[in-house]
N, C-alpha and C positions, 0 to 999 in steps of 0.2 A: 271634436269636429274635424272632418277631413280637410286637407289643404285644397284650395281651389285650383282647378286645372289651368285656368287662364287668369291673367291679371284683370282686375275689375277696373273699368274706366267710366268716366262720365260720358253720357250720350252727347254727341255733337254733330253739327252739320258743317263744321269747318273742314272743307275739302282737303286743305293742305295738311292738317293734322291727321285726318283719316289716311292719307297717302303714306304717312310715316308708319302707321299701324298695319297697313296691308302687307301681307306676306308674298302674294303672287301677282303677276301682271293681270290675271283675270279678275282678281279682287279690285285692283286699281281701276280697271276699265268699268267694272260694275258700279263702283262708287261714283265714277264720272257720269254715268247715264241714269243712275237710280232716280234722282229727282225728275228727270225727263219722263221716264217710264211710269213712275208711281204717282207723281203729283202733277204731271202735265206742264212742267216748267219749259218754256221754249228753249231750244238748243242755243240760240243767240245769247240768252240771259245766262245760261249755264256756262257757256264759253267765256263770258266776262268774269264769272266767279272763279273759274278754275284755271284760265289761261290756256285751255285746250282749244283746238280748232273747231269751229262751229260745225263745219261739214263732217268732220270725223265723228263728232258726238251725234249728229243727226243720223249718219249711216249706221253707227253702232246701235243706237236706240231702235232704228227701223229693223235691223237684223235681229235684235233681241225680241222685239214684238213678233216677228215672223217665226223665228226658230227657237226662241227661249234661251236657256242657259248655255246650250251647246255653242251658240254664236260667240260666246266670250273666249272660247278656247281655239287657239290657232293650231293647225296641224304641225306635227314635228317634221324635221328635215327628212327623216326616213319615210314618213307617210307621204310627203310631197313627192319624193323621188319614186316611190313605189306606185303611185297613182297612175302614172302614164303607162305602166306595163300591164295593168289589170284590164281584163276584158269583161264585158257584161256576162252574167251567168248563162243567158240563152246562147250567146255566141260561143262560149266555151263548150257548152253541151253539143252544139252543132258541129264543132270541130271533132269532138270525140266520136259522135255518131257517124260523120262522114268518113273518118279514118277507119272505123270499124267496117263500114260498108265498102269502101274503096281502099283497101290496104296497100295496093300497089302505087297509089298516088304519092308524090313527094309532098313535103310540107308546103313548098311554094305553090304547087298546083292546088292544094287543099285550101289555101287562104287567099288565092287570087281573086275570087268573086266577092270577097268581103269589101265593104266600103272602108272600114277601118282595118288596115292590114296589120295583123299581129306578126311578130317575128317568128322565125322557125323555132327558136328556143322556147318562146312562150307557148307555141302549139304543142311541142313535145312535153313541156311541163304540165299543161292542162290534161293531156292524154294520160300521163303517168298518175296524176292525182285522181283520175276517174277510174283507174284500175282497182279491182277488188283487193282489199288488203288481206294478206295471209296472216292467220292467227297462230 
């Protein structure tokens, strides 16, 4: 008989014991909101059982109901820092198209009409990424 991949444990609803077994912050958050989302236990009652803030549990359960499992995962530092530099796809394409049509315009002139002003560096970056790749 092959050896089990995971240690076998008794099923429990003991939140504090479950927290010891959880390996990731996402698992811990899910165990906190699971009774709220699955069984309809009020966040106030779950807050008393766990010692977590009622409002935090309520927000996390609402986000889980709306967005599913992805709501449990927080963006990394790199993702948070990169977000402010990215432009919507339509705006990136517009920059590339305008630069192709008006090649003599500077980056500043090209981006001036935009409500969300990209930096000159990001404009150059988007144009380069739109160029056909040589094989």
